[in-house]
TORKOL-4160 file (C-alpha; in steps of 0.2 Angstrom, whole numbers, padded with zeros to 4 digits, m for minus):
119
<pt num="1" X="0097" Y="0059" Z="0110"/>
<pt num="2" X="0099" Y="0057" Z="0091"/>
<pt num="3" X="0085" Y="0064" Z="0080"/>
<pt num="4" X="0080" Y="0057" Z="0063"/>
<pt num="5" X="0087" Y="0066" Z="0047"/>
<pt num="6" X="0074" Y="0077" Z="0040"/>
<pt num="7" X="0077" Y="0088" Z="0025"/>
<pt num="8" X="0065" Y="0102" Z="0018"/>
<pt num="9" X="0065" Y="0094" Z="0001"/>
<pt num="10" X="0062" Y="0076" Z="0009"/>
<pt num="11" X="0049" Y="0078" Z="0022"/>
<pt num="12" X="0050" Y="0059" Z="0028"/>
<pt num="13" X="0062" Y="0055" Z="0041"/>
<pt num="14" X="0076" Y="0043" Z="0038"/>
<pt num="15" X="0081" Y="0033" Z="0053"/>
<pt num="16" X="0099" Y="0029" Z="0052"/>
<pt num="17" X="0101" Y="0019" Z="0068"/>
<pt num="18" X="0110" Y="0003" Z="0066"/>
<pt num="19" X="0100" Y="m0013" Z="0066"/>
<pt num="20" X="0110" Y="m0020" Z="0081"/>
<pt num="21" X="0100" Y="m0007" Z="0092"/>
<pt num="22" X="0084" Y="m0014" Z="0086"/>
<pt num="23" X="0089" Y="m0032" Z="0089"/>
<pt num="24" X="0095" Y="m0028" Z="0106"/>
<pt num="25" X="0078" Y="m0020" Z="0110"/>
<pt num="26" X="0069" Y="m0034" Z="0103"/>
<pt num="27" X="0079" Y="m0047" Z="0113"/>
<pt num="28" X="0075" Y="m0036" Z="0129"/>
<pt num="29" X="0056" Y="m0037" Z="0125"/>
<pt num="30" X="0058" Y="m0056" Z="0123"/>
<pt num="31" X="0067" Y="m0057" Z="0139"/>
<pt num="32" X="0053" Y="m0047" Z="0148"/>
<pt num="33" X="0040" Y="m0059" Z="0140"/>
<pt num="34" X="0049" Y="m0074" Z="0146"/>
<pt num="35" X="0049" Y="m0065" Z="0163"/>
<pt num="36" X="0030" Y="m0064" Z="0162"/>
<pt num="37" X="0029" Y="m0083" Z="0160"/>
<pt num="38" X="0040" Y="m0085" Z="0175"/>
<pt num="39" X="0029" Y="m0074" Z="0185"/>
<pt num="40" X="0013" Y="m0082" Z="0179"/>
<pt num="41" X="0019" Y="m0100" Z="0185"/>
<pt num="42" X="0026" Y="m0094" Z="0202"/>
<pt num="43" X="0016" Y="m0097" Z="0217"/>
<pt num="44" X="0011" Y="m0080" Z="0223"/>
<pt num="45" X="m0006" Y="m0072" Z="0227"/>
<pt num="46" X="m0016" Y="m0063" Z="0214"/>
<pt num="47" X="m0013" Y="m0046" Z="0219"/>
<pt num="48" X="0006" Y="m0047" Z="0219"/>
<pt num="49" X="0005" Y="m0057" Z="0202"/>
<pt num="50" X="m0006" Y="m0043" Z="0195"/>
<pt num="51" X="0006" Y="m0029" Z="0201"/>
<pt num="52" X="0021" Y="m0038" Z="0194"/>
<pt num="53" X="0013" Y="m0042" Z="0177"/>
<pt num="54" X="0007" Y="m0025" Z="0175"/>
<pt num="55" X="0024" Y="m0017" Z="0179"/>
<pt num="56" X="0033" Y="m0029" Z="0166"/>
<pt num="57" X="0019" Y="m0026" Z="0153"/>
<pt num="58" X="0021" Y="m0007" Z="0155"/>
<pt num="59" X="0040" Y="m0009" Z="0153"/>
<pt num="60" X="0037" Y="m0019" Z="0137"/>
<pt num="61" X="0025" Y="m0007" Z="0130"/>
<pt num="62" X="0037" Y="0007" Z="0134"/>
<pt num="63" X="0051" Y="m0001" Z="0125"/>
<pt num="64" X="0040" Y="m0004" Z="0110"/>
<pt num="65" X="0033" Y="0013" Z="0109"/>
<pt num="66" X="0050" Y="0022" Z="0112"/>
<pt num="67" X="0060" Y="0012" Z="0099"/>
<pt num="68" X="0049" Y="0004" Z="0087"/>
<pt num="69" X="0037" Y="0018" Z="0085"/>
<pt num="70" X="0052" Y="0031" Z="0086"/>
<pt num="71" X="0044" Y="0041" Z="0100"/>
<pt num="72" X="0062" Y="0043" Z="0107"/>
<pt num="73" X="0066" Y="0055" Z="0092"/>
<pt num="74" X="0051" Y="0066" Z="0094"/>
<pt num="75" X="0050" Y="0082" Z="0105"/>
<pt num="76" X="0047" Y="0080" Z="0123"/>
<pt num="77" X="0031" Y="0090" Z="0122"/>
<pt num="78" X="0024" Y="0078" Z="0110"/>
<pt num="79" X="0029" Y="0063" Z="0120"/>
<pt num="80" X="0021" Y="0071" Z="0136"/>
<pt num="81" X="0005" Y="0074" Z="0126"/>
<pt num="82" X="0005" Y="0055" Z="0120"/>
<pt num="83" X="0007" Y="0049" Z="0138"/>
<pt num="84" X="m0006" Y="0061" Z="0145"/>
<pt num="85" X="m0019" Y="0058" Z="0131"/>
<pt num="86" X="m0017" Y="0039" Z="0132"/>
<pt num="87" X="m0020" Y="0039" Z="0151"/>
<pt num="88" X="m0035" Y="0050" Z="0149"/>
<pt num="89" X="m0042" Y="0038" Z="0135"/>
<pt num="90" X="m0039" Y="0023" Z="0146"/>
<pt num="91" X="m0047" Y="0031" Z="0161"/>
<pt num="92" X="m0062" Y="0037" Z="0151"/>
<pt num="93" X="m0065" Y="0019" Z="0145"/>
<pt num="94" X="m0067" Y="0014" Z="0163"/>
<pt num="95" X="m0082" Y="0026" Z="0166"/>
<pt num="96" X="m0095" Y="0013" Z="0160"/>
<pt num="97" X="m0090" Y="m0001" Z="0172"/>
<pt num="98" X="m0100" Y="0007" Z="0186"/>
<pt num="99" X="m0116" Y="0004" Z="0176"/>
<pt num="100" X="m0112" Y="m0014" Z="0171"/>
<pt num="101" X="m0124" Y="m0023" Z="0183"/>
<pt num="102" X="m0139" Y="m0011" Z="0183"/>
<pt num="103" X="m0150" Y="m0024" Z="0174"/>
<pt num="104" X="m0147" Y="m0037" Z="0188"/>
<pt num="105" X="m0149" Y="m0025" Z="0203"/>
<pt num="106" X="m0165" Y="m0017" Z="0196"/>
<pt num="107" X="m0162" Y="0000" Z="0190"/>
<pt num="108" X="m0177" Y="0010" Z="0185"/>
<pt num="109" X="m0186" Y="0005" Z="0169"/>
<pt num="110" X="m0175" Y="m0010" Z="0167"/>
<pt num="111" X="m0181" Y="m0028" Z="0163"/>
<pt num="112" X="m0174" Y="m0041" Z="0174"/>
<pt num="113" X="m0164" Y="m0055" Z="0166"/>
<pt num="114" X="m0171" Y="m0072" Z="0165"/>
<pt num="115" X="m0165" Y="m0083" Z="0179"/>
<pt num="116" X="m0160" Y="m0069" Z="0190"/>
<pt num="117" X="m0167" Y="m0070" Z="0208"/>
<pt num="118" X="m0176" Y="m0054" Z="0213"/>
<pt num="119" X="m0174" Y="m0048" Z="0230"/>
């Protein structure tokens, strides 16, 4: 693993990787995007399509993060922190979905929506 060149008098990192590397990664991401179109137009059920699309999207995002955001050059501890923190944020964002239909089912002190049939 090649880390960026950082000098004490020049705190910014200079990435000296050849442009070929980034072009290859870009072409891989384009190939994965094309593969997503193939999956989208194939005749498979929704659950299988969702799982395949999610796997391909995670692969694309991983390539973009590792190479275009230069996470491959960071310390492993920081990379682990980014993965765990991102997972925590995504899970925390899902917390409110359990309360999304409370107005329609009649939670205490809620006003029913117009046109909703009360049971």
